[in-house]
C-alpha positions, 0 to 999 in steps of 0.5 A, spaced: 881 305 493 875 304 490 867 301 493 867 294 497 861 292 500 861 287 506 856 285 510 857 285 518 855 289 524 856 296 523 860 296 529 865 292 526 866 296 521 866 304 525 872 300 528 876 297 522 876 290 524 877 286 519 882 285 513 879 288 507 878 285 500 884 288 497 888 286 502 887 279 502 890 279 494 895 284 497 896 282 505 903 287 503 899 292 505 899 297 511 893 298 513 893 305 515 895 307 507 887 305 505 880 306 508 877 311 513 879 312 520 878 307 525 873 310 532 876 308 539 871 303 541 867 307 545 864 312 538 863 306 534 858 304 541 855 310 540 854 310 531 852 304 531 846 305 536 845 312 532 844 308 526 839 302 529 835 308 532 835 311 525 832 305 522 827 303 527 824 310 526 823 310 519 821 302 519 814 300 516 813 296 522 816 298 528 812 294 533 812 285 531 818 286 526 823 291 530 829 290 527 833 287 532 842 287 531 844 281 532 850 280 537 855 277 531 862 279 530 863 274 523 863 277 518 858 274 513 860 278 506 867 282 503 868 283 496 871 289 491 865 292 487 867 300 484 864 305 484 863 304 476 859 299 477 854 300 482 852 307 479 852 304 472 846 299 476 843 306 479 843 309 472 840 303 469 835 303 473 833 311 473 833 310 466 827 305 467 823 310 470 827 317 466 829 315 459 834 320 456 836 321 448 843 320 452 841 313 452 848 310 456 852 315 450 859 314 456 863 310 454 871 311 457 871 318 458 864 318 463 866 311 467 873 313 467 878 317 472 873 323 474 867 322 471 861 325 475 855 322 477 851 328 477 851 328 469 847 322 468 843 323 465 837 319 468 838 319 475 840 327 474 832 326 472 830 321 477 834 326 483 831 333 480 823 329 480 825 325 486 821 320 484 823 313 482 820 306 483 827 303 484 829 308 489 834 304 493 838 303 488 837 311 485 837 315 492 842 311 495 849 315 496 854 311 491 860 310 497 857 309 504 851 308 507 848 301 509 842 296 507 838 293 512 835 287 513 828 291 514 823 294 511 822 301 509 819 305 504 825 310 501 832 310 504 833 314 510 838 319 510 843 320 517 850 322 519 853 315 516 850 315 510 844 313 506 839 307 510 836 303 505 832 296 505 835 290 503 828 287 502 826 292 497 834 293 493 832 285 492 826 287 488 830 293 485 836 288 484 831 283 479 826 289 476 833 291 473 836 284 471 829 282 468 829 288 463 837 288 462 836 287 455 834 294 455 842 296 456 843 293 449 852 294 450 851 294 457 847 288 459 851 284 461 856 289 465 850 290 468 847 283 470 853 282 473 853 287 477 846 286 480 848 279 480 854 280 485 850 285 489 845 280 489 850 275 494 851 281 498 843 282 499 842 274 501 849 273 506 845 280 509 838 276 510 841 271 512 845 273 517 841 279 519 846 284 518 846 290 514 850 291 508 855 297 508 858 300 502 865 302 504 869 307 499 
């Protein structure tokens, strides 16, 4: 299974109460064969409360703009993304701070079956220094976690993956898109990946529900 991105409330995600993008195109695939194991209703309620609590503890304005999860059970965005495209964005965002001599020498081997994200040179340099101008791309995970429509200075580590900010993600995607020409042969791929993720950002900020990374 690849990486999907959704915009929905965490409880719905934990219950797996939705149709995956691949199932829209291949409806005969049994639900049990793909995706994570659903939680019980009680477990999903508890998990959602834990995630919201973690966000509120770290958000910048905890009084006037305290994050409130809407009572909205709709799915506002759900598309296939892919580890490759997300990690391309993350590596390029890191490259803007830490350009390496191995500049984008990935090819089919690196972005094919079994490539090692930890070996991507600019991401590796950023992780070692724990500093980057695009932290919500660089220091998030590539297979799970959330982006919430609230202000966070840095992604928050939680039991359910890292919790990032869509406001910061929007700014970082704008930076990446503006400088995509530096990606040379990967310019189009970087631009297209950023545009798709920006659609999820727009849906999140309009609905006030988080982006979910589902890998």
